[in-house]
C-alpha positions in Angstrom: 1.6 5.1 5.4 4.0 4.5 8.2 7.1 5.6 6.8 9.4 7.0 4.1 10.6 4.7 1.5 10.1 3.4 -2.0 7.1 0.8 -2.9 8.5 -2.1 -4.3 5.3 -4.1 -5.1 1.6 -3.2 -5.2 -0.3 -6.3 -4.2 -3.9 -5.4 -5.4 -5.9 -4.2 -8.2 -8.7 -1.3 -8.4 -12.1 -3.1 -7.9 -10.5 -6.1 -5.7 -12.0 -7.0 -2.6 -9.6 -7.1 0.7 -9.9 -7.8 4.3 -8.8 -5.7 7.1 -4.8 -6.7 7.8 -4.2 -7.8 3.9 -0.8 -6.7 2.6 -2.0 -4.0 -0.3 1.6 -3.2 -1.1 5.3 -3.8 -0.1 7.6 -0.7 1.1 11.3 -0.9 1.1 12.8 1.3 3.9 16.4 1.2 5.1 17.2 -2.1 2.9 14.2 -3.8 4.8 10.8 -4.8 3.1 7.7 -3.8 5.0 4.0 -4.6 4.0 1.4 -1.8 3.9 -1.6 -3.4 5.4 -5.3 -2.5 4.8 -6.7 -0.7 7.8 -10.2 -2.1 6.9 -12.1 -4.4 5.0 -13.5 -3.3 1.5 -12.9 -2.8 -2.1 -10.1 -1.2 -3.5 -11.4 2.3 -5.2 -8.1 3.6 -6.1 -4.4 3.0 -6.0 -2.0 6.1 -5.5 1.4 4.3 -6.3 3.5 2.6 -8.8 6.2 0.3 -8.0 9.3 2.3 -7.8 7.2 5.4 -6.4 9.1 7.1 -3.4 6.3 7.9 -0.7 6.4 9.8 2.6 5.0 8.9 6.0 1.4 9.9 5.8 1.1 9.3 1.9 -2.4 7.7 0.8 -1.1 4.3 -0.8 -4.5 2.8 -1.4 -8.0 3.9 -1.1 -10.4 1.2 0.2 -14.1 2.1 0.4 
């Protein structure tokens, strides 16, 4: 998680295959929307946030195996 903000959309589901760089969630910070991208390719194991959740820098948003 690069910065503090609010999750406005989760783009993936558990069990979904993702590619490195794919947007897994959208974060609103300072009235701007920022994509949170997968750091690696794999399958989504868990999603640790929901729409409306506040998150801080360093929080794990999605676990990919």
